[in-house]
C-alpha positions as CSV (number, residue, x, y, z in Angstrom):
1,V,1.9,23.2,3.3
2,D,0.7,23.1,-0.3
3,V,2.5,20.1,-1.7
4,G,1.6,17.7,-4.5
5,V,-1.1,20.0,-5.7
6,G,-3.0,18.3,-8.6
7,I,-0.1,16.0,-9.5
8,P,0.6,12.3,-9.1
9,P,2.5,11.3,-5.9
10,T,5.5,10.4,-8.1
11,A,6.1,13.9,-9.2
12,K,9.2,15.8,-8.0
13,S,7.8,18.5,-5.8
14,S,8.2,20.2,-2.4
15,F,7.0,16.9,-0.9
16,S,10.5,15.5,-1.3
17,D,11.8,18.2,1.0
18,M,9.1,17.3,3.6
19,A,10.1,13.6,3.3
20,K,13.7,14.6,3.9
21,L,12.8,16.4,7.1
22,T,11.4,13.2,8.6
23,G,14.6,11.5,7.9
24,Q,12.8,8.2,7.5
25,F,9.9,7.8,5.1
26,S,9.2,8.8,1.5
27,L,6.6,8.0,-1.1
28,P,7.3,5.4,-3.8
29,G,9.0,6.7,-6.9
30,Q,10.9,9.5,-5.2
31,G,14.4,8.1,-6.0
32,E,16.5,8.0,-9.1
33,P,16.0,5.5,-11.9
34,Y,18.8,3.3,-13.3
35,P,20.1,4.5,-16.7
36,D,18.3,1.8,-18.6
37,C,14.9,1.7,-16.8
38,G,12.1,1.8,-19.3
39,E,14.3,1.0,-22.3
40,D,13.0,-1.3,-24.9
41,V,13.9,-5.0,-24.7
42,L,14.8,-6.9,-27.9
43,Y,13.7,-10.5,-28.3
44,L,15.5,-12.8,-30.7
45,C,14.0,-16.0,-32.1
46,P,16.7,-18.7,-32.0
47,R,15.2,-20.4,-35.0
48,C,14.7,-17.7,-37.6
49,G,16.5,-14.8,-36.2
50,H,13.5,-12.5,-36.1
51,V,13.8,-9.6,-33.7
52,K,10.9,-8.3,-31.8
53,K,10.9,-5.1,-29.7
54,S,8.9,-4.8,-26.5
55,E,6.1,-2.3,-26.9
56,G,3.7,-0.6,-24.5
57,E,3.9,0.8,-21.0
58,G,5.7,-1.5,-18.5
59,K,7.1,-3.7,-21.3
60,G,10.6,-2.4,-21.2
61,K,13.5,-3.0,-18.7
62,N,12.3,-2.8,-15.2
63,C,14.3,-2.6,-11.9
64,R,11.3,-3.4,-9.8
65,R,12.3,-1.0,-7.0
66,G,9.9,1.0,-4.9
67,T,12.0,4.1,-5.1
68,C,12.3,4.2,-8.9
69,P,9.9,6.8,-10.6
70,K,9.7,4.6,-13.7
71,C,9.3,1.2,-12.2
72,Y,7.6,1.6,-8.8
73,T,4.2,0.6,-10.1
74,T,5.6,-2.8,-11.1
75,W,7.2,-3.1,-7.7
76,A,3.8,-2.5,-6.1
77,W,2.0,-4.9,-8.5
78,L,4.4,-7.8,-7.7
79,L,4.2,-7.1,-4.0
80,A,0.4,-6.9,-4.0
81,K,0.0,-10.2,-5.9
82,K,2.3,-12.0,-3.5
83,A,0.5,-10.5,-0.5
84,E,-2.9,-11.4,-2.0
85,L,-1.8,-15.1,-2.3
86,R,-0.6,-15.1,1.3
87,I,-3.8,-13.5,2.7
88,K,-6.1,-15.8,0.8
89,H,-4.1,-18.9,1.7
90,A,-4.8,-18.2,5.4
91,T,-8.4,-19.6,5.0
92,K,-6.8,-23.0,4.1
93,V,-4.2,-23.2,6.8
94,A,-5.9,-21.4,9.6
95,A,-9.6,-22.2,9.1
96,R,-10.2,-23.1,12.8
97,E,-8.6,-19.9,14.1
98,L,-10.6,-17.8,11.6
99,G,-13.9,-19.4,12.3
100,R,-16.6,-17.7,10.3
101,A,-14.4,-14.7,9.6
102,R,-13.1,-16.0,6.2
103,R,-13.7,-13.0,4.0
104,P,-10.9,-10.5,3.7
105,I,-11.7,-7.0,5.0
106,H,-10.0,-3.5,4.8
107,V,-9.5,-1.6,8.0
108,V,-7.7,1.7,8.8
109,I,-6.2,2.5,12.2
110,S,-5.3,6.1,12.6
111,L,-2.8,7.2,15.3
112,P,-3.5,10.1,17.7
113,K,-1.4,13.2,17.3
114,S,0.3,12.4,20.6
115,V,2.1,9.4,19.1
116,W,3.1,10.8,15.7
117,T,6.6,11.3,17.0
118,L,6.7,7.7,18.1
119,F,5.7,6.6,14.6
120,H,8.7,8.4,13.1
121,D,11.3,7.9,15.9
122,D,10.4,4.3,16.9
123,Y,8.4,2.8,14.0
124,P,8.7,-0.9,15.2
125,E,7.1,0.1,18.5
126,A,4.3,2.1,16.8
127,R,3.6,-0.9,14.6
128,R,3.5,-3.3,17.6
129,E,1.0,-1.0,19.3
130,A,-1.1,-1.1,16.1
131,Y,-1.0,-4.9,16.2
132,R,-2.1,-5.0,19.8
133,L,-5.0,-2.6,19.3
134,L,-6.2,-4.4,16.2
135,G,-6.1,-7.6,18.2
136,K,-8.3,-6.0,20.8
137,A,-10.7,-5.0,18.0
138,N,-11.1,-8.7,17.3
139,L,-8.9,-8.7,14.1
140,R,-7.3,-12.1,13.9
141,G,-4.5,-11.5,11.5
142,G,-3.5,-9.9,8.2
143,L,-1.1,-7.4,6.9
144,L,-0.2,-3.8,7.6
145,I,0.9,-1.0,5.3
146,A,2.1,2.3,6.8
147,H,1.0,5.7,5.5
148,P,2.8,8.6,7.1
149,W,0.7,11.2,5.2
150,R,-2.9,11.8,4.0
151,Q,-4.2,13.3,0.9
152,K,-6.5,16.2,1.4
153,C,-8.5,18.3,-1.1
154,Y,-6.7,21.5,-2.0
155,Q,-10.0,23.3,-2.3
156,C,-12.1,22.2,0.7
157,E,-9.8,20.1,2.9
158,G,-12.1,17.1,2.2
159,D,-10.8,13.5,2.0
160,I,-9.4,12.3,-1.3
161,V,-10.6,8.9,-2.5
162,G,-8.9,6.9,-5.3
163,S,-10.0,4.1,-7.6
164,W,-8.2,1.7,-9.8
165,R,-8.8,-0.8,-12.6
166,V,-7.2,-3.9,-14.2
167,D,-5.6,-3.1,-17.5
168,A,-7.1,-5.3,-20.2
169,E,-3.8,-5.8,-22.0
170,T,-1.2,-6.1,-19.2
171,K,-3.6,-7.6,-16.6
172,K,-2.0,-5.3,-14.1
173,F,-3.6,-2.8,-11.7
174,T,-3.5,0.8,-12.8
175,H,-4.9,4.1,-11.4
176,K,-8.3,5.2,-12.7
177,E,-9.0,8.5,-10.9
178,R,-8.4,10.4,-7.7
179,Y,-10.9,13.0,-6.4
180,C,-12.4,14.7,-3.4
181,Q,-15.4,12.9,-2.0
182,D,-16.9,16.2,-0.9
183,C,-16.5,18.7,-3.8
184,G,-15.1,16.4,-6.6
185,S,-11.9,18.4,-7.1
186,K,-8.9,16.5,-8.4
187,Q,-6.4,18.8,-6.8
188,F,-4.9,17.5,-3.6
189,K,-2.1,18.1,-1.1
190,W,-0.2,15.9,1.3
191,V,-0.6,16.6,5.0
192,P,0.9,14.7,8.1
193,G,-1.4,12.0,9.5
194,P,0.2,8.6,10.3
195,H,-2.1,5.6,9.9
196,F,-2.0,2.0,8.9
197,H,-4.0,0.1,6.4
198,F,-5.0,-3.5,7.4
199,V,-6.1,-6.2,5.0
200,G,-7.0,-9.5,6.7
201,Y,-9.6,-11.2,8.8
202,G,-11.9,-10.6,11.8
203,W,-15.1,-9.1,13.0
204,V,-14.4,-5.5,14.0
205,K,-15.5,-4.8,17.6
206,H,-14.8,-2.4,20.5
207,T,-13.7,0.5,18.3
208,K,-15.5,3.1,20.4
209,Y,-13.9,1.9,23.6
210,I,-10.5,1.8,22.0
211,E,-10.8,5.4,20.7
212,E,-12.0,6.7,24.1
213,T,-9.2,5.0,26.0
214,T,-6.3,5.3,23.6
215,G,-7.1,7.9,21.0
216,Y,-6.6,5.5,18.2
217,V,-9.4,5.5,15.6
218,I,-10.2,2.1,13.9
219,K,-12.4,2.3,10.9
220,N,-13.8,-0.7,9.1
221,I,-13.9,0.1,5.3
222,G,-15.6,-3.2,4.5
223,V,-15.3,-6.6,2.7
224,L,-12.9,-6.7,-0.2
225,N,-13.9,-8.1,-3.6
226,N,-10.4,-7.6,-5.0
227,V,-7.7,-8.1,-2.4
228,G,-4.8,-7.6,-4.7
229,G,-6.2,-4.3,-6.1
230,C,-6.7,-2.8,-2.7
231,I,-3.2,-3.7,-1.6
232,W,-1.7,-2.4,-4.8
233,Y,-3.4,1.0,-4.5
234,Q,-2.3,1.3,-0.9
235,L,1.3,0.5,-1.9
236,T,1.4,3.2,-4.6
237,H,1.4,5.9,-1.9
238,A,2.7,4.0,1.1
239,G,5.6,5.1,3.3
240,I,8.8,3.4,2.3
241,R,12.0,3.4,4.3
242,A,15.4,1.8,3.8
243,G,15.8,-1.3,5.9
244,R,12.1,-1.7,6.6
245,Q,9.5,-4.0,4.9
246,T,6.7,-2.0,3.4
247,I,4.3,-4.9,4.1
248,T,4.3,-6.7,7.5
249,Y,2.1,-9.6,8.6
250,F,0.8,-10.6,12.1
251,G,-1.7,-12.9,13.8
252,V,-2.8,-15.9,11.9
253,C,-1.1,-14.5,8.8
254,A,2.3,-14.1,10.4
255,L,5.3,-15.3,8.4
256,R,6.2,-17.9,11.0
257,N,2.8,-19.6,10.7
258,Y,2.8,-20.9,7.1
259,K,4.5,-20.6,3.7
260,A,2.5,-18.8,1.1
261,P,2.1,-20.1,-2.5
262,K,4.6,-18.8,-5.0
263,L,3.5,-16.2,-7.5
264,P,2.9,-17.9,-10.9
265,K,5.2,-17.0,-13.7
266,D,3.7,-15.1,-16.6
């Protein structure tokens, strides 16, 4: 299915029809904005009466909803910064449990085709199985972000890789580029392929045995230098579903184990 060809994931395309067929998941930014989303905000000085208008991208009114095509990047940014604080705080409250594994890593666990139906029909059970297998792979705790689909190159079917940067003015994460790692093309399509992105702690082990016995593929992407940036990028094309948290925590980072620091006010 040729969907999302050469366009950002927020564009209205035939992908929306594919999301409706699942009845559960969609990409961020596929809903309807509020009437005033993105409108300028006026600031009035109480002393002199001077009026200043908000200027620049992301400076206007923002609903902070993951479904809003105008505001979903701010939703992702806020969620990523909160998640980053929680993940990093684990090294202070769970130092003994983590041992020497105190550097956050990025891991992907891909589901075998035989359980794709489970992912869509009984998502909580699919997530619990991912927790269990990641624990067997010696991952001690972190967060999971679900991705129901993968990006593939429209030209050669290669994997699409993306990068991001921190905007010098707003200090927020923003997309830099997205391209095929094999041919360099920037045209892509969405294909089914449920998987989870893990950000957390542990020394990855036993992946070959797990793949041979269960069909699940666990891939260690590596140590993270910018935890928030990685989480933000994964959120920009994550699977979102009404009534479900986009980010969930388990192991030493589980919500019941400790209270994370609050996000500082700008």
